[in-house]
C-alpha positions in Angstrom: 37.6 15.6 -18.7 35.5 17.5 -21.3 32.5 15.7 -22.7 32.9 14.5 -26.3 30.4 14.1 -29.1 31.1 12.0 -32.3 29.2 13.0 -35.3 29.6 10.0 -37.5 26.0 8.6 -36.9 22.4 9.3 -36.8 22.2 8.5 -33.1 22.9 10.8 -30.2 23.5 8.7 -27.1 23.8 9.5 -23.4 26.4 7.4 -21.7 28.4 7.5 -18.4 27.3 7.7 -14.7 24.1 9.7 -15.4 23.0 7.3 -18.2 22.5 4.6 -15.6 20.1 6.6 -13.4 16.5 5.7 -13.5 14.9 8.9 -14.9 12.2 9.8 -17.4 14.4 11.7 -19.7 15.4 10.4 -23.1 18.8 8.8 -23.3 19.1 8.5 -27.1 17.8 10.4 -30.1 17.9 9.5 -33.8 17.5 11.5 -37.0 16.2 8.9 -39.4 12.5 10.0 -39.9 12.2 12.8 -42.5 10.8 15.1 -39.8 13.9 14.4 -37.6 16.3 15.1 -40.6 14.6 18.5 -41.0 15.1 19.2 -37.3 18.8 18.3 -37.6 19.2 20.6 -40.6 17.5 23.4 -38.5 20.0 22.7 -35.6 22.9 23.0 -37.9 21.7 26.5 -39.0 20.9 27.8 -35.6 23.6 26.3 -33.5 26.6 28.5 -34.6 24.8 31.7 -33.4 24.5 33.0 -29.9 20.8 33.5 -30.1 18.7 32.0 -27.4 16.9 28.7 -28.3 13.4 27.6 -27.0 12.8 23.9 -27.3 9.2 22.8 -27.0 8.2 19.2 -26.6 6.7 16.5 -24.4 8.6 14.7 -21.6 10.9 12.1 -23.0 11.3 13.5 -26.6 14.9 14.3 -26.1 15.1 17.9 -25.4 18.2 17.9 -23.3 19.9 15.8 -26.0 19.0 18.5 -28.6 20.3 21.2 -26.3 23.6 19.3 -25.8 23.8 18.9 -29.6 23.4 22.6 -30.1 26.1 23.3 -27.6 28.5 20.9 -29.5 27.7 22.4 -32.9 28.0 25.9 -31.6 31.8 25.6 -31.1 31.7 27.3 -27.7 34.7 26.3 -25.5 33.0 26.5 -22.1 31.0 23.9 -20.4 27.4 22.7 -20.9 25.5 23.2 -17.7 22.0 21.8 -17.4 19.6 23.1 -14.6 16.1 21.7 -14.0 14.0 24.7 -13.0 11.3 22.5 -11.7 13.5 20.9 -9.2 15.1 24.1 -7.7 14.0 24.9 -4.2 12.1 28.2 -4.4 14.0 29.5 -1.3 17.4 28.8 -2.7 16.6 29.3 -6.4 18.3 32.8 -6.6 21.4 31.5 -4.9 21.5 28.5 -7.2 21.3 30.5 -10.4 23.3 33.6 -9.5 25.5 32.6 -6.5 26.0 34.0 -3.1 28.6 35.6 -0.8 29.4 34.6 2.8 26.7 35.7 5.1 24.2 36.3 2.4 21.7 34.3 4.3 21.6 31.8 7.3 23.9 28.9 6.4 25.9 30.7 3.8 29.3 29.9 5.3 31.2 30.1 2.1 31.2 31.9 -1.3 29.6 30.1 -4.1 29.2 30.8 -7.8 25.9 30.2 -9.4 25.0 28.3 -12.5 25.4 31.3 -14.8 29.0 31.7 -13.7 29.6 27.9 -14.0 28.5 28.1 -17.6 30.6 31.1 -18.5 32.0 30.7 -22.0 29.6 27.8 -22.7 25.8 26.9 -22.8 23.3 27.1 -19.9 20.3 24.8 -20.4 17.3 25.7 -18.4 14.8 22.8 -18.5 11.2 23.2 -17.5 11.7 27.0 -17.8 7.9 27.4 -17.2 8.2 26.2 -13.6 10.6 29.2 -12.7 9.0 31.5 -10.1 7.9 34.8 -11.3 10.4 36.7 -9.1 13.2 34.9 -10.6 11.9 35.5 -14.1 12.4 39.2 -13.6 16.0 38.6 -12.6 16.7 36.2 -15.4 15.5 38.7 -17.9 17.8 41.4 -16.4 20.8 38.9 -16.6 20.0 38.2 -20.2 19.8 41.8 -21.1 22.8 43.1 -19.1 24.9 39.8 -19.6 26.1 40.1 -16.0 25.1 38.6 -12.6 25.1 39.9 -9.1 25.6 37.3 -6.3 23.3 37.4 -3.3 25.0 39.5 -0.6 27.1 41.5 -3.1 26.8 44.7 -5.1 29.5 43.8 -7.6 28.3 42.7 -11.0 30.1 39.8 -12.8 30.1 39.6 -16.6 28.9 36.3 -18.0 29.1 35.0 -21.5 26.6 32.3 -21.9 24.5 30.8 -24.7 21.0 30.1 -23.2 18.9 27.2 -24.4 15.5 26.7 -22.6 13.0 23.9 -22.7 9.4 23.4 -21.7 6.7 20.8 -22.1 3.9 23.4 -21.6 2.6 26.2 -23.8 4.3 29.3 -22.4 1.7 31.6 -24.2 -1.0 29.9 -22.0 1.3 30.4 -19.0 1.5 34.1 -20.0 -2.2 34.4 -20.2 -2.6 32.8 -16.8 -0.2 35.2 -15.2 2.5 32.5 -14.5 5.1 33.6 -17.1 6.4 37.1 -18.2 5.6 38.0 -21.7 8.9 40.1 -22.0 10.9 37.1 -21.0 9.1 34.9 -23.5 10.0 37.3 -26.2 13.6 37.2 -25.1 13.8 33.4 -25.0 11.8 32.8 -28.2 14.3 34.2 -30.7 14.9 30.7 -32.2 12.2 28.2 -31.4 12.2 24.4 -32.0 9.3 22.2 -31.6 10.5 18.7 -31.0 7.7 16.4 -32.1 6.6 13.5 -30.0 7.7 10.1 -31.3 4.2 9.3 -32.7 4.8 12.1 -35.2 8.1 10.8 -36.4 7.4 7.0 -36.8 10.5 6.5 -38.9 12.6 6.9 -35.7 10.8 4.1 -33.7 12.5 1.0 -35.0 16.0 2.6 -35.1 15.5 3.6 -31.5 14.3 0.0 -30.6 17.2 -1.5 -32.4 19.6 0.9 -30.5 18.2 -0.1 -27.1 18.1 -3.7 -28.1 21.8 -3.7 -28.8 22.6 -1.8 -25.5 20.6 -4.0 -23.3 21.6 -7.3 -25.0 25.2 -6.3 -24.2 24.4 -5.2 -20.7 22.5 -8.4 -19.9 25.3 -10.5 -21.5 22.9 -12.4 -23.9 22.8 -12.8 -27.6 20.8 -10.2 -29.4 17.4 -11.5 -30.5 15.6 -10.5 -33.7 12.4 -8.4 -33.6 9.6 -10.4 -35.4 7.7 -8.8 -38.2 4.5 -8.8 -36.1 6.4 -7.1 -33.2 7.9 -4.4 -35.5 4.4 -3.7 -36.8 3.2 -3.4 -33.2 6.0 -1.0 -32.3 5.3 1.2 -35.3 1.5 1.3 -34.7 1.8 2.2 -30.9 1.3 5.8 -29.9 4.2 6.0 -27.4 2.8 8.4 -24.8 6.1 8.1 -22.9 8.1 8.8 -26.1 11.8 7.6 -26.2 12.1 6.7 -22.5 9.1 4.4 -23.1 10.9 2.7 -26.0 13.8 2.0 -23.8 11.7 0.4 -21.1 9.6 -1.7 -23.5 12.7 -3.1 -25.2 14.4 -3.7 -21.8 11.3 -5.6 -20.5 11.0 -7.6 -23.8 14.6 -8.9 -23.4 13.8 -10.0 -19.9 10.8 -12.1 -20.9 11.7 -13.3 -24.3 12.9 -16.9 -23.8 13.8 -17.6 -27.5 16.0 -15.6 -29.8 13.1 -13.6 -31.1 11.0 -10.8 -29.7 7.2 -11.3 -30.4 4.2 -9.0 -29.7 3.4 -10.7 -26.5 6.8 -9.7 -25.2 6.0 -6.0 -25.7 4.5 -4.2 -22.7 2.5 -1.7 -24.7 -0.1 -0.4 -22.2 -0.1 3.4 -22.8 -2.8 5.5 -24.3 -3.6 4.3 -27.8 -1.9 0.9 -27.4 -3.4 -2.5 -28.5 -4.0 -3.6 -24.9 -5.9 -0.4 -24.1 -8.1 -0.6 -27.2 -9.0 -4.3 -26.6 -10.0 -3.7 -23.1 -12.2 -0.7 -24.0 -14.7 -2.8 -26.0 -15.7 -4.8 -22.8 -15.5 -2.1 -20.3 -18.0 -2.1 -17.5 -20.7 0.6 -17.2 -19.8 1.1 -13.5 -18.1 4.4 -12.6 -14.4 4.3 -12.1 -14.8 4.6 -8.3 -17.3 1.6 -8.3 -14.8 -0.5 -10.3 -12.1 0.4 -7.9 -14.3 -0.6 -5.0 -15.1 -4.0 -6.5 -11.4 -4.5 -7.2 -10.5 -3.6 -3.6 -13.0 -6.0 -2.3 -11.5 -8.8 -4.3 -7.9 -7.9 -3.2 -8.9 -7.9 0.5 -10.2 -11.3 0.2 -6.7 -12.5 -0.2 -4.6 -9.5 1.0 -0.9 -9.5 0.3 1.8 -8.6 2.8 2.5 -5.3 1.0 -0.9 -4.5 -0.4 -1.0 -0.9 0.8 2.5 -0.3 -0.6 1.6 -1.9 -3.9 -1.6 0.3 -4.3 0.3 3.4 -3.3 2.9 2.6 -5.9 0.2 2.0 -8.5 -1.4 5.4 -7.8 1.8 7.3 -7.9 3.0 5.5 -11.1 -0.3 6.0 -13.0 -0.6 9.7 -11.9 2.9 10.4 -12.9 2.5 8.8 -16.3 -0.9 10.3 -16.9 0.5 13.8 -16.3 3.4 13.0 -18.7 5.8 13.0 -15.8 5.1 16.5 -14.8 5.3 16.8 -11.0 3.0 19.9 -10.7 0.2 18.3 -12.8 0.6 14.9 -11.1 0.3 16.5 -7.6 -2.7 18.5 -8.7 -4.5 15.5 -10.2 -4.0 13.6 -6.9 -5.0 16.7 -4.8 -1.7 16.7 -2.8 1.1 19.1 -2.6 4.1 18.9 -4.8 6.4 18.2 -1.7 4.2 15.2 -0.7 4.3 14.0 -4.3 8.1 14.3 -4.4 8.3 12.2 -1.2 6.2 9.5 -2.8 8.2 9.6 -6.2 11.5 9.1 -4.2 9.8 6.3 -2.1 8.8 4.5 -5.3 12.0 5.0 -7.3 11.2 7.8 -9.7 13.7 10.2 -8.0 17.1 9.5 -6.4 17.7 10.0 -2.7 18.9 13.2 -1.3 22.5 12.5 -2.0 21.8 12.2 -5.7 19.0 14.7 -6.0 20.8 18.1 -6.1 18.6 21.3 -5.9 19.0 21.9 -9.7 17.8 18.3 -10.5 21.2 17.1 -11.9 23.1 14.2 -10.7 26.5 14.6 -9.0 28.8 13.8 -11.9 28.5 15.4 -15.3 27.4 13.0 -18.1 29.5 11.9 -21.0 28.0 12.0 -24.4 28.7 10.0 -27.6 27.2 9.9 -31.0 27.3 6.1 -31.5 26.1 4.1 -34.4 22.7 2.3 -33.9 23.4 -1.5 -33.5 
């Protein structure tokens, strides 16, 4: 059944099978803050054209939601197909994007259409476009120019009619300077550019998002919906939200779990990111020891009374903090830890950041296509 999107509210909401997955992407987006309202007006002007759109923004700001909204506003009759370029296996990337014929490579026992063909007549969303290998960037540019694809193992070109929307959380100009991204492809993608600001730059969206998730999780947990106290509202608005919309969802979910009364207070809010009150308070009494010396002292204390799963808990802590610090970018997190990306992905799966192999397809999508709804904020 075709996904639907209602337009009678300021809230874009992801729902359905994929909405329940534990991921770092945003699952709701509001247009309440004046900055967000200007973005919505811009989308209404850009969406009806066929021009490529490049969305630039931090992880968790709602880039995929914006891409889907562009598709819905465009009036295109074909499907919306989302591909995570950072999750495509480099060995299978060309086959995933452009398809292959029988016998094109070892294991190619049947013909398969690629994502470009799957999106024919609709919109193809390439997330984390900056992670696409250079060899594929050349072929992507050719497809965009010629509007046709050639499957692996074939010489026959197949016409495709797609609207391309790409997204990135890195500066592609810097990637061009570093020799990691083609300048001619950047020119081709950057016809209509949208910078999606982080949540800290659109504070008017914070409380509407908090109320939206409060209504969702109150219903899911089958409990009466509590009020957010004035002090808690102030804390929410003053926090810098390094994890953006996804962090709002997590904070509200946790608050509902620990709030015993019918009111959410500041002590129920797990605001531990950069710029949060907890971090600022701890900084004033910080030790003069180096970080490694502080960790050594902490390890000595932990080993005095070791837990049954101490190693696993410490491993989880290292992975969680590195992933958050890198703003949930696998390449940067792996580099910060001095390990390969494959090793990091194994650890991310182990500790619940990525699904298992049955749910983690090469393009980064889940098995079932998500449903969408524009639902009123509670």
